[in-house]
GUFI-942829 format. One record per residue (C-alpha): residue in one letter; x, y negated, z. Coordinates in steps of 0.02 Angstrom, whole numbers. Each point is the difference from the previous one (the first is absolute). Layout:
N
type->a	x->X	y->Y	z->Z
...
***
This chain:
90
type->m	x->727	y->944	z->364
type->r	x->-86	y->-45	z->141
type->l	x->-167	y->111	z->53
type->s	x->-111	y->-158	z->-14
type->r	x->65	y->-20	z->-180
type->l	x->-29	y->183	z->-29
type->l	x->-182	y->-10	z->52
type->d	x->-22	y->-153	z->-115
type->i	x->33	y->105	z->-141
type->i	x->-78	y->155	z->32
type->v	x->-163	y->-60	z->90
type->p	x->-127	y->-56	z->-128
type->r	x->-100	y->-158	z->72
type->f	x->-83	y->-155	z->-43
type->m	x->100	y->-147	z->38
type->t	x->-8	y->-198	z->16
type->e	x->154	y->-106	z->-36
type->d	x->20	y->-200	z->-14
type->s	x->72	y->-69	z->-161
type->a	x->58	y->-174	z->-42
type->a	x->-109	y->-77	z->-139
type->a	x->24	y->-136	z->-130
type->i	x->-124	y->-100	z->-91
type->h	x->-13	y->50	z->-175
type->y	x->-105	y->-92	z->-148
type->c	x->-60	y->122	z->-137
type->a	x->-24	y->-55	z->-173
type->y	x->-196	y->41	z->-3
type->c	x->-61	y->-104	z->141
type->d	x->59	y->-165	z->92
type->e	x->-17	y->77	z->165
type->p	x->144	y->52	z->99
type->h	x->23	y->181	z->49
type->y	x->111	y->73	z->140
type->q	x->136	y->134	z->-59
type->p	x->100	y->117	z->108
type->v	x->182	y->-36	z->-7
type->c	x->78	y->109	z->138
type->s	x->-11	y->80	z->161
type->m	x->11	y->-111	z->162
type->r	x->143	y->123	z->53
type->d	x->99	y->-56	z->-163
type->v	x->-23	y->-193	z->40
type->e	x->161	y->-94	z->52
type->p	x->24	y->-152	z->118
type->g	x->-38	y->-158	z->-75
type->e	x->-103	y->66	z->-154
type->v	x->-188	y->-80	z->-31
type->f	x->-147	y->75	z->-83
type->d	x->-182	y->-56	z->-30
type->g	x->-74	y->129	z->131
type->i	x->-10	y->181	z->81
type->m	x->-124	y->126	z->-68
type->t	x->-43	y->178	z->54
type->m	x->43	y->149	z->-107
type->r	x->-83	y->177	z->47
type->f	x->58	y->143	z->-76
type->f	x->3	y->198	z->15
type->n	x->186	y->60	z->36
type->l	x->34	y->175	z->-69
type->f	x->199	y->45	z->-4
type->g	x->62	y->-183	z->40
type->l	x->-101	y->-54	z->-150
type->a	x->-148	y->-145	z->24
type->l	x->-134	y->75	z->-124
type->f	x->-170	y->-81	z->-37
type->a	x->48	y->-177	z->66
type->r	x->-128	y->-144	z->36
type->f	x->21	y->-172	z->43
type->d	x->-118	y->-88	z->109
type->m	x->-23	y->-157	z->-106
type->g	x->-117	y->-92	z->127
type->s	x->116	y->0	z->159
type->v	x->160	y->-90	z->-61
type->r	x->67	y->-71	z->161
type->p	x->117	y->-155	z->-5
type->w	x->184	y->20	z->-20
type->v	x->110	y->21	z->143
type->n	x->172	y->73	z->-13
type->p	x->27	y->134	z->133
type->h	x->195	y->-46	z->20
type->d	x->-35	y->-192	z->28
type->g	x->-25	y->-70	z->175
type->p	x->-143	y->-95	z->42
type->d	x->83	y->-162	z->-16
type->r	x->64	y->49	z->-189
type->q	x->-182	y->81	z->-59
type->s	x->-69	y->-74	z->-157
type->r	x->-164	y->-86	z->-1
type->p	x->-130	y->29	z->-132
***
């Protein structure tokens, strides 16, 4: 185990992480809502989602506690693995 990974687990702190988001329609209203799908680190080449949203959480012993999603700042989807000529356009 590398020292940086050990410090990630031991040192408690607030962190932010980008997540891929998909549009979800709930049964109670006709408005679309963004729902987090996975971390941007887990996205594979060629995958397409509806947007990117920021997750804020408190990291304690490697666990994300008290996660909050910033719904107002959903950014357009860009796959980090695709080149500029293959990026999807919203």
